[in-house]
Structure formats: structure tokens, C-alpha cells
MOPAC internal coordinates of N, CA, C and O (Angstrom, degrees):
PM7 1SCF
backbone

  N    0.0000 0     0.00 0     0.00 0    0    0    0
  C    1.4750 1     0.00 0     0.00 0    1    0    0
  C    1.5373 1   104.38 1     0.00 0    2    1    0
  O    1.2310 1   121.20 1   -44.70 1    3    2    1
  N    1.3454 1   115.31 1   135.30 1    3    2    1
  C    1.4486 1   120.25 1   178.18 1    5    3    2
  C    1.5427 1   111.19 1   -97.90 1    6    5    3
  O    1.2310 1   120.13 1    -4.20 1    7    6    5
  N    1.3143 1   117.36 1   175.80 1    7    6    5
  C    1.4634 1   122.47 1  -176.53 1    9    7    6
  C    1.5247 1   112.36 1   -56.66 1   10    9    7
  O    1.2310 1   120.83 1   141.22 1   11   10    9
  N    1.3470 1   116.02 1   -38.78 1   11   10    9
  C    1.4828 1   120.19 1  -178.44 1   13   11   10
  C    1.5179 1   109.31 1   -64.87 1   14   13   11
  O    1.2310 1   119.68 1   137.51 1   15   14   13
  N    1.3210 1   118.21 1   -42.49 1   15   14   13
  C    1.4898 1   123.06 1   179.16 1   17   15   14
  C    1.5700 1   107.22 1   -62.56 1   18   17   15
  O    1.2310 1   120.08 1   136.72 1   19   18   17
  N    1.2881 1   117.45 1   -43.28 1   19   18   17
  C    1.4579 1   119.00 1  -178.43 1   21   19   18
  C    1.4963 1   113.48 1   -63.69 1   22   21   19
  O    1.2310 1   119.31 1   143.49 1   23   22   21
  N    1.3707 1   118.93 1   -36.51 1   23   22   21
  C    1.4209 1   122.22 1   176.93 1   25   23   22
  C    1.5051 1   110.76 1   -66.53 1   26   25   23
  O    1.2310 1   119.44 1   143.63 1   27   26   25
  N    1.3462 1   118.67 1   -36.37 1   27   26   25
  C    1.4471 1   120.85 1  -179.57 1   29   27   26
  C    1.5213 1   109.92 1   -64.47 1   30   29   27
  O    1.2310 1   118.73 1   147.07 1   31   30   29
  N    1.2886 1   120.02 1   -32.93 1   31   30   29
  C    1.4652 1   124.87 1  -176.36 1   33   31   30
  C    1.5335 1   111.28 1   -76.34 1   34   33   31
  O    1.2310 1   118.48 1   146.74 1   35   34   33
  N    1.3335 1   120.50 1   -33.26 1   35   34   33
  C    1.4501 1   123.97 1  -172.21 1   37   35   34
  C    1.5103 1   111.41 1   -57.72 1   38   37   35
  O    1.2310 1   120.20 1   -46.28 1   39   38   37
  N    1.3271 1   117.22 1   133.72 1   39   38   37
  C    1.4670 1   121.01 1  -178.49 1   41   39   38
  C    1.4460 1   117.78 1    78.11 1   42   41   39
  O    1.2310 1   120.35 1   178.74 1   43   42   41
  N    1.3428 1   116.93 1    -1.26 1   43   42   41
  C    1.4679 1   119.77 1   178.33 1   45   43   42
  C    1.4877 1   108.99 1   -92.66 1   46   45   43
  O    1.2310 1   121.02 1   -20.94 1   47   46   45
  N    1.3101 1   115.65 1   159.06 1   47   46   45
  C    1.4642 1   121.75 1  -177.06 1   49   47   46
  C    1.5522 1   107.45 1  -101.93 1   50   49   47
  O    1.2310 1   121.81 1   -51.92 1   51   50   49
  N    1.3367 1   114.13 1   128.08 1   51   50   49
  C    1.4528 1   119.41 1   177.32 1   53   51   50
  C    1.4781 1   113.50 1   -52.61 1   54   53   51
  O    1.2310 1   117.82 1   -50.14 1   55   54   53
  N    1.3383 1   121.76 1   129.86 1   55   54   53
  C    1.4261 1   124.57 1   171.48 1   57   55   54
  C    1.5006 1   115.20 1    82.60 1   58   57   55
  O    1.2310 1   118.91 1  -172.42 1   59   58   57
  N    1.3620 1   119.69 1     7.58 1   59   58   57
  C    1.4362 1   120.40 1  -178.35 1   61   59   58
  C    1.4925 1   111.21 1   -96.54 1   62   61   59
  O    1.2310 1   120.82 1   -16.93 1   63   62   61
  N    1.2992 1   116.05 1   163.07 1   63   62   61
  C    1.4395 1   125.53 1   176.67 1   65   63   62
  C    1.5685 1   110.39 1   -60.85 1   66   65   63
  O    1.2310 1   118.84 1   -48.40 1   67   66   65
  N    1.2833 1   119.81 1   131.60 1   67   66   65
  C    1.4502 1   119.25 1  -179.18 1   69   67   66
  C    1.5320 1   112.93 1   -58.94 1   70   69   67
  O    1.2310 1   119.38 1   157.33 1   71   70   69
  N    1.2669 1   118.80 1   -22.67 1   71   70   69
  C    1.4678 1   122.79 1   175.41 1   73   71   70
  C    1.4842 1   114.07 1   -70.40 1   74   73   71
  O    1.2310 1   120.64 1   158.91 1   75   74   73
  N    1.3282 1   116.37 1   -21.09 1   75   74   73
  C    1.5304 1   123.01 1   176.07 1   77   75   74
  C    1.5090 1   109.16 1  -130.56 1   78   77   75
  O    1.2310 1   120.75 1  -111.64 1   79   78   77
  N    1.3145 1   116.18 1    68.36 1   79   78   77
  C    1.4476 1   118.44 1  -173.21 1   81   79   78
  C    1.5207 1   115.88 1   -76.79 1   82   81   79
  O    1.2310 1   118.41 1   160.65 1   83   82   81
  N    1.3030 1   120.64 1   -19.35 1   83   82   81
  C    1.4532 1   122.61 1  -172.00 1   85   83   82
  C    1.5213 1   112.21 1   -90.90 1   86   85   83
  O    1.2310 1   120.83 1    -8.69 1   87   86   85
  N    1.3379 1   116.02 1   171.31 1   87   86   85
  C    1.4739 1   121.57 1   177.69 1   89   87   86
  C    1.4951 1   111.40 1   -68.26 1   90   89   87
  O    1.2310 1   120.80 1   -27.73 1   91   90   89
  N    1.2989 1   116.07 1   152.27 1   91   90   89
  C    1.4982 1   124.36 1   178.85 1   93   91   90
  C    1.4816 1   110.43 1  -106.90 1   94   93   91
  O    1.2310 1   120.07 1   -34.75 1   95   94   93
  N    1.3167 1   117.47 1   145.25 1   95   94   93
  C    1.4454 1   122.23 1   177.59 1   97   95   94
  C    1.5203 1   111.28 1   -58.71 1   98   97   95
  O    1.2310 1   119.59 1   -34.49 1   99   98   97
  N    1.3411 1   118.39 1   145.51 1   99   98   97
  C    1.4275 1   122.00 1   175.36 1  101   99   98
  C    1.5490 1   115.21 1    81.00 1  102  101   99
  O    1.2310 1   120.78 1  -174.52 1  103  102  101
  N    1.3437 1   116.12 1     5.48 1  103  102  101
  C    1.4635 1   121.48 1   179.56 1  105  103  102
  C    1.5056 1   107.16 1  -109.77 1  106  105  103
  O    1.2310 1   120.56 1   -20.99 1  107  106  105
  N    1.3358 1   116.54 1   159.01 1  107  106  105
  C    1.4902 1   124.06 1   179.13 1  109  107  106
  C    1.5467 1   107.23 1  -113.24 1  110  109  107
  O    1.2310 1   122.07 1   -50.92 1  111  110  109
  N    1.3592 1   113.63 1   129.08 1  111  110  109
  C    1.4429 1   120.77 1  -176.67 1  113  111  110
  C    1.5191 1   109.79 1  -126.82 1  114  113  111
  O    1.2310 1   121.21 1   -28.05 1  115  114  113
  N    1.3584 1   115.29 1   151.95 1  115  114  113
  C    1.4336 1   122.45 1   164.59 1  117  115  114
  C    1.5513 1   108.18 1  -118.83 1  118  117  115
  O    1.2310 1   120.05 1   -28.68 1  119  118  117
  N    1.2575 1   117.51 1   151.32 1  119  118  117
  C    1.4544 1   123.84 1   177.16 1  121  119  118
  C    1.5256 1   110.06 1   -88.73 1  122  121  119
  O    1.2310 1   120.49 1   -47.41 1  123  122  121
  N    1.3444 1   116.66 1   132.59 1  123  122  121
  C    1.4442 1   120.14 1   174.91 1  125  123  122
  C    1.5327 1   107.51 1   -88.64 1  126  125  123
  O    1.2310 1   122.18 1   -50.86 1  127  126  125
  N    1.3619 1   113.44 1   129.14 1  127  126  125
  C    1.4317 1   120.90 1  -174.02 1  129  127  126
  C    1.5247 1   110.39 1  -118.43 1  130  129  127
  O    1.2310 1   120.96 1   -55.78 1  131  130  129
  N    1.3269 1   115.77 1   124.22 1  131  130  129
  C    1.4699 1   122.64 1   179.47 1  133  131  130
  C    1.5351 1   109.52 1    81.76 1  134  133  131
  O    1.2310 1   123.10 1    -7.82 1  135  134  133
  N    1.3664 1   111.66 1   172.18 1  135  134  133
  C    1.4956 1   117.82 1   177.86 1  137  135  134
  C    1.4486 1   113.75 1    69.16 1  138  137  135
  O    1.2310 1   120.06 1    10.76 1  139  138  137
  N    1.3254 1   117.50 1  -169.24 1  139  138  137
  C    1.4578 1   122.23 1  -171.39 1  141  139  138
  C    1.5121 1   112.86 1   -72.47 1  142  141  139
  O    1.2310 1   118.02 1   162.33 1  143  142  141
  N    1.2996 1   121.37 1   -17.67 1  143  142  141
  C    1.4458 1   122.78 1  -177.28 1  145  143  142
  C    1.5436 1   111.63 1  -109.83 1  146  145  143
  O    1.2310 1   121.64 1  -159.85 1  147  146  145
  N    1.3229 1   114.46 1    20.15 1  147  146  145
  C    1.4835 1   119.22 1  -179.72 1  149  147  146
  C    1.4898 1   111.53 1   -52.16 1  150  149  147
  O    1.2310 1   121.20 1   -49.62 1  151  150  149
  N    1.3353 1   115.30 1   130.38 1  151  150  149
  C    1.4416 1   121.10 1   175.19 1  153  151  150
  C    1.5493 1   113.72 1    96.98 1  154  153  151
  O    1.2310 1   119.70 1   160.51 1  155  154  153
  N    1.3261 1   118.18 1   -19.49 1  155  154  153
  C    1.4334 1   120.22 1   177.64 1  157  155  154
  C    1.4578 1   111.13 1   -72.47 1  158  157  155
  O    1.2310 1   120.60 1   -23.16 1  159  158  157
  N    1.3051 1   116.45 1   156.84 1  159  158  157
  C    1.4924 1   122.05 1   173.07 1  161  159  158
  C    1.5157 1   107.20 1  -102.23 1  162  161  159
  O    1.2310 1   121.29 1   -33.08 1  163  162  161
  N    1.3115 1   115.13 1   146.92 1  163  162  161
  C    1.4419 1   121.57 1   177.23 1  165  163  162
  C    1.5225 1   108.05 1  -118.04 1  166  165  163
  O    1.2310 1   119.83 1   -57.17 1  167  166  165
  N    1.2999 1   117.93 1   122.83 1  167  166  165
  C    1.4420 1   124.06 1   179.99 1  169  167  166
  C    1.4995 1   109.64 1   -73.78 1  170  169  167
  O    1.2310 1   119.02 1   -66.78 1  171  170  169
  N    1.3263 1   119.48 1   113.22 1  171  170  169
  C    1.4608 1   123.81 1   179.17 1  173  171  170
  C    1.5023 1   110.89 1  -111.54 1  174  173  171
  O    1.2310 1   119.19 1  -159.60 1  175  174  173
  N    1.3105 1   119.15 1    20.40 1  175  174  173
  C    1.4397 1   123.61 1   177.56 1  177  175  174
  C    1.5027 1   109.94 1   -56.37 1  178  177  175
  O    1.2310 1   119.63 1   -52.64 1  179  178  177
  N    1.3161 1   118.31 1   127.36 1  179  178  177
  C    1.4466 1   119.92 1   178.48 1  181  179  178
  C    1.5312 1   116.65 1    85.22 1  182  181  179
  O    1.2310 1   120.84 1   172.99 1  183  182  181
  N    1.2862 1   116.01 1    -7.01 1  183  182  181
  C    1.4684 1   120.99 1   179.49 1  185  183  182
  C    1.5293 1   108.55 1   -69.72 1  186  185  183
  O    1.2310 1   119.93 1   -42.08 1  187  186  185
  N    1.3484 1   117.73 1   137.92 1  187  186  185
  C    1.4327 1   119.57 1   172.56 1  189  187  186
  C    1.5100 1   111.55 1   -75.96 1  190  189  187
  O    1.2310 1   120.02 1   -14.01 1  191  190  189
  N    1.3295 1   117.56 1   165.99 1  191  190  189
  C    1.4627 1   122.10 1   177.28 1  193  191  190
  C    1.5248 1   110.67 1   -58.91 1  194  193  191
  O    1.2310 1   119.41 1   141.15 1  195  194  193
  N    1.3437 1   118.73 1   -38.85 1  195  194  193
  C    1.4578 1   121.73 1   177.24 1  197  195  194
  C    1.5263 1   111.66 1   -65.34 1  198  197  195
  O    1.2310 1   120.22 1   141.01 1  199  198  197
  N    1.3441 1   117.19 1   -38.99 1  199  198  197
  C    1.4743 1   118.23 1   177.32 1  201  199  198
  C    1.5366 1   111.88 1   -65.26 1  202  201  199
  O    1.2310 1   121.27 1   138.17 1  203  202  201
  N    1.3586 1   115.17 1   -41.83 1  203  202  201
  C    1.4734 1   117.54 1  -179.83 1  205  203  202
  C    1.5627 1   109.25 1   -67.40 1  206  205  203
  O    1.2310 1   120.11 1   138.78 1  207  206  205
  N    1.3342 1   117.40 1   -41.22 1  207  206  205
  C    1.4736 1   119.89 1   177.44 1  209  207  206
  C    1.5045 1   113.48 1   -61.72 1  210  209  207
  O    1.2310 1   118.99 1   153.17 1  211  210  209
  N    1.3299 1   119.54 1   -26.83 1  211  210  209
  C    1.4648 1   123.05 1  -179.54 1  213  211  210
  C    1.5204 1   111.70 1   -80.44 1  214  213  211
  O    1.2310 1   120.58 1   167.18 1  215  214  213
  N    1.3859 1   116.49 1   -12.82 1  215  214  213
  C    1.4923 1   117.68 1  -178.58 1  217  215  214
  C    1.4902 1   111.74 1    74.86 1  218  217  215
  O    1.2310 1   121.64 1    17.56 1  219  218  217
  N    1.3211 1   114.47 1  -162.44 1  219  218  217
  C    1.4826 1   119.75 1  -172.13 1  221  219  218
  C    1.5243 1   111.02 1  -142.61 1  222  221  219
  O    1.2310 1   120.82 1   -40.91 1  223  222  221
  N    1.3095 1   116.04 1   139.09 1  223  222  221
  C    1.4929 1   124.13 1   167.97 1  225  223  222
  C    1.5046 1   108.24 1  -108.64 1  226  225  223
  O    1.2310 1   119.53 1   -76.67 1  227  226  225
  N    1.3274 1   118.50 1   103.33 1  227  226  225
  C    1.4385 1   123.53 1  -169.43 1  229  227  226
  C    1.5162 1   111.80 1  -107.06 1  230  229  227
  O    1.2310 1   120.30 1   -55.40 1  231  230  229
  N    1.3123 1   117.03 1   124.60 1  231  230  229
  C    1.4301 1   123.95 1   178.09 1  233  231  230
  C    1.5053 1   111.02 1   -58.56 1  234  233  231
  O    1.2310 1   119.82 1   -48.88 1  235  234  233
  N    1.3104 1   117.94 1   131.12 1  235  234  233
  C    1.4713 1   122.20 1   175.83 1  237  235  234
  C    1.5040 1   111.54 1  -154.75 1  238  237  235
  O    1.2310 1   120.10 1   -32.05 1  239  238  237
  N    1.3157 1   117.41 1   147.95 1  239  238  237
  C    1.4874 1   123.54 1   172.36 1  241  239  238
  C    1.4758 1   109.96 1   -87.21 1  242  241  239
  O    1.2310 1   118.32 1   172.70 1  243  242  241
  N    1.3526 1   120.80 1    -7.30 1  243  242  241
  C    1.4450 1   124.49 1  -170.29 1  245  243  242
  C    1.5321 1   112.47 1   -91.77 1  246  245  243
  O    1.2310 1   118.75 1   169.59 1  247  246  245
  N    1.3161 1   119.99 1   -10.41 1  247  246  245
  C    1.4252 1   122.90 1  -177.29 1  249  247  246
  C    1.5229 1   115.19 1   -81.30 1  250  249  247
  O    1.2310 1   120.83 1     4.53 1  251  250  249
  N    1.3229 1   116.01 1  -175.47 1  251  250  249
  C    1.4458 1   122.91 1  -179.20 1  253  251  250
  C    1.5213 1   114.70 1   -57.58 1  254  253  251
  O    1.2310 1   121.17 1   149.87 1  255  254  253
  N    1.3543 1   115.36 1   -30.13 1  255  254  253
  C    1.4731 1   120.13 1  -174.06 1  257  255  254
  C    1.5121 1   114.20 1   -98.53 1  258  257  255
  O    1.2310 1   120.59 1  -177.36 1  259  258  257
  N    1.3297 1   116.49 1     2.64 1  259  258  257
  C    1.4704 1   119.32 1   177.05 1  261  259  258
  C    1.4644 1   113.67 1    68.70 1  262  261  259
  O    1.2310 1   121.33 1    27.71 1  263  262  261
  N    1.3315 1   115.07 1  -152.29 1  263  262  261
  C    1.4620 1   122.21 1  -175.77 1  265  263  262
  C    1.5614 1   110.14 1   -54.99 1  266  265  263
  O    1.2310 1   121.84 1   -50.27 1  267  266  265
  N    1.3167 1   114.08 1   129.73 1  267  266  265
  C    1.4871 1   121.33 1   178.96 1  269  267  266
  C    1.5341 1   113.48 1    84.19 1  270  269  267
  O    1.2310 1   120.34 1   175.00 1  271  270  269
  N    1.3197 1   116.96 1    -5.00 1  271  270  269
  C    1.4883 1   119.68 1   177.69 1  273  271  270
  C    1.5088 1   109.30 1   -74.03 1  274  273  271
  O    1.2310 1   121.03 1    -9.91 1  275  274  273
  N    1.2983 1   115.63 1   170.09 1  275  274  273
  C    1.4777 1   122.08 1   179.45 1  277  275  274
  C    1.5379 1   109.53 1  -128.77 1  278  277  275
  O    1.2310 1   121.79 1   -39.06 1  279  278  277
  N    1.3599 1   114.17 1   140.94 1  279  278  277
  C    1.4637 1   121.25 1   171.03 1  281  279  278
  C    1.5158 1   107.11 1   -99.41 1  282  281  279
  O    1.2310 1   121.31 1   -50.89 1  283  282  281
  N    1.2547 1   115.10 1   129.11 1  283  282  281
  C    1.5218 1   123.07 1  -177.20 1  285  283  282
  C    1.5564 1   111.11 1   -94.86 1  286  285  283
  O    1.2310 1   120.62 1   -53.23 1  287  286  285
  N    1.3085 1   116.42 1   126.77 1  287  286  285
  C    1.4465 1   120.79 1  -178.71 1  289  287  286
  C    1.5834 1   108.43 1  -129.42 1  290  289  287
  O    1.2310 1   121.92 1   -43.87 1  291  290  289
  N    1.2890 1   113.93 1   136.13 1  291  290  289
  C    1.5391 1   119.87 1   178.33 1  293  291  290
  C    1.4994 1   108.07 1  -120.71 1  294  293  291
  O    1.2310 1   120.86 1   -32.90 1  295  294  293
  N    1.3573 1   115.96 1   147.10 1  295  294  293
  C    1.4327 1   120.23 1   177.90 1  297  295  294
  C    1.5448 1   110.78 1   -60.03 1  298  297  295
  O    1.2310 1   120.27 1   -38.93 1  299  298  297
  N    1.2977 1   117.08 1   141.07 1  299  298  297
  C    1.4549 1   122.93 1   178.37 1  301  299  298
  C    1.5226 1   107.40 1   -76.29 1  302  301  299
  O    1.2310 1   118.47 1   -55.59 1  303  302  301
  N    1.2936 1   120.52 1   124.41 1  303  302  301
  C    1.4711 1   121.79 1  -178.84 1  305  303  302
  C    1.5645 1   109.56 1   -58.41 1  306  305  303
  O    1.2310 1   121.08 1   -48.11 1  307  306  305
  N    1.3208 1   115.54 1   131.89 1  307  306  305
  C    1.4149 1   121.16 1   178.96 1  309  307  306
  C    1.5353 1   118.70 1    74.95 1  310  309  307
  O    1.2310 1   121.75 1  -176.36 1  311  310  309
  N    1.3323 1   114.25 1     3.64 1  311  310  309
  C    1.4633 1   119.88 1   178.90 1  313  311  310
  C    1.5162 1   111.62 1  -136.71 1  314  313  311
  O    1.2310 1   120.68 1   -80.94 1  315  314  313
  N    1.3020 1   116.31 1    99.06 1  315  314  313
  C    1.4170 1   122.41 1  -176.81 1  317  315  314
  C    1.5275 1   116.49 1   -71.09 1  318  317  315
  O    1.2310 1   120.44 1  -176.13 1  319  318  317
  N    1.3152 1   116.76 1     3.87 1  319  318  317
  C    1.4998 1   120.40 1  -174.15 1  321  319  318
  C    1.5213 1   113.65 1  -108.90 1  322  321  319
  O    1.2310 1   122.21 1   178.72 1  323  322  321
  N    1.3606 1   113.37 1    -1.28 1  323  322  321
  C    1.5314 1   115.53 1  -174.80 1  325  323  322
  C    1.5245 1   111.04 1  -139.24 1  326  325  323
  O    1.2310 1   120.91 1   -39.59 1  327  326  325
  N    1.3320 1   115.86 1   140.41 1  327  326  325
  C    1.4638 1   122.35 1   167.48 1  329  327  326
  C    1.5465 1   106.17 1  -112.67 1  330  329  327
  O    1.2310 1   120.68 1   -47.03 1  331  330  329
  N    1.3296 1   116.30 1   132.97 1  331  330  329
  C    1.4222 1   123.26 1   177.72 1  333  331  330
  C    1.5162 1   113.40 1   -96.61 1  334  333  331
  O    1.2310 1   121.09 1   -38.55 1  335  334  333
  N    1.3211 1   115.52 1   141.45 1  335  334  333
  C    1.4593 1   120.51 1  -179.53 1  337  335  334
  C    1.5199 1   108.95 1   -69.78 1  338  337  335
  O    1.2310 1   120.07 1   -45.67 1  339  338  337
  N    1.3292 1   117.46 1   134.33 1  339  338  337
  C    1.4289 1   121.26 1   179.37 1  341  339  338
  C    1.5329 1   113.75 1  -120.27 1  342  341  339
  O    1.2310 1   120.62 1  -177.56 1  343  342  341
  N    1.3838 1   116.42 1     2.44 1  343  342  341
  C    1.4586 1   119.89 1   177.42 1  345  343  342
  C    1.5112 1   112.02 1   140.02 1  346  345  343
  O    1.2310 1   121.42 1     2.42 1  347  346  345
  N    1.3198 1   114.89 1  -177.58 1  347  346  345
  C    1.4601 1   121.35 1  -179.79 1  349  347  346
  C    1.5132 1   108.21 1  -118.98 1  350  349  347
  O    1.2310 1   121.18 1   -21.89 1  351  350  349
  N    1.3081 1   115.34 1   158.11 1  351  350  349
  C    1.4448 1   122.10 1  -179.72 1  353  351  350
  C    1.5750 1   107.77 1  -140.22 1  354  353  351
  O    1.2310 1   120.30 1   -33.05 1  355  354  353
  N    1.3367 1   117.02 1   146.95 1  355  354  353
  C    1.4424 1   119.58 1   175.68 1  357  355  354
  C    1.5434 1   112.69 1   -67.38 1  358  357  355
  O    1.2310 1   120.10 1   180.00 1  359  358  357

């Protein structure tokens, strides 16, 4: 991914329709930091504390394993607003 691609992703919400890329009022988001989804927001509205603590394995074509692979993100200790990339998985 080049710098132009990265700028296009910033401020967008993972998994949303390209016609509505930004965050919506009344929703709770965490920022994805590092890895192939760096800068995207993840909607965690309605997630339980256990679900948030478990992190997320997000499907992406941009990771090491290409189409169908997953980018793994874990909550940043002491910061409830960010998930840090911890690697890719097939």
C-alpha cells in the first residue's frame, strides 16, 4: 500500500459502505493502529468488555496472506480508544 492508499483509509470505518465511510453519531469506535488497516476505525458499539478484551481478527485483502487473510488487533493496555496490530493470520 502506498501513501495515497493510506490517506484514503484514514477516518474510514472498517467494513462500511464506501458511500458512508465516516463514523456515525451515537456509535463507539476504536482506532486501528499499525498493520494493513492502520488508521481505520472499528465500530465496537454493543461489544461486551470480554469481546473488547479479546481484540479482533479482521478480514482483509491487504495483509500478508492476501484475499481471505485476517489482520489481528489487540486492545492497547490503558487506552480504550486504540487497538494495536499484532500480526496477520491466514
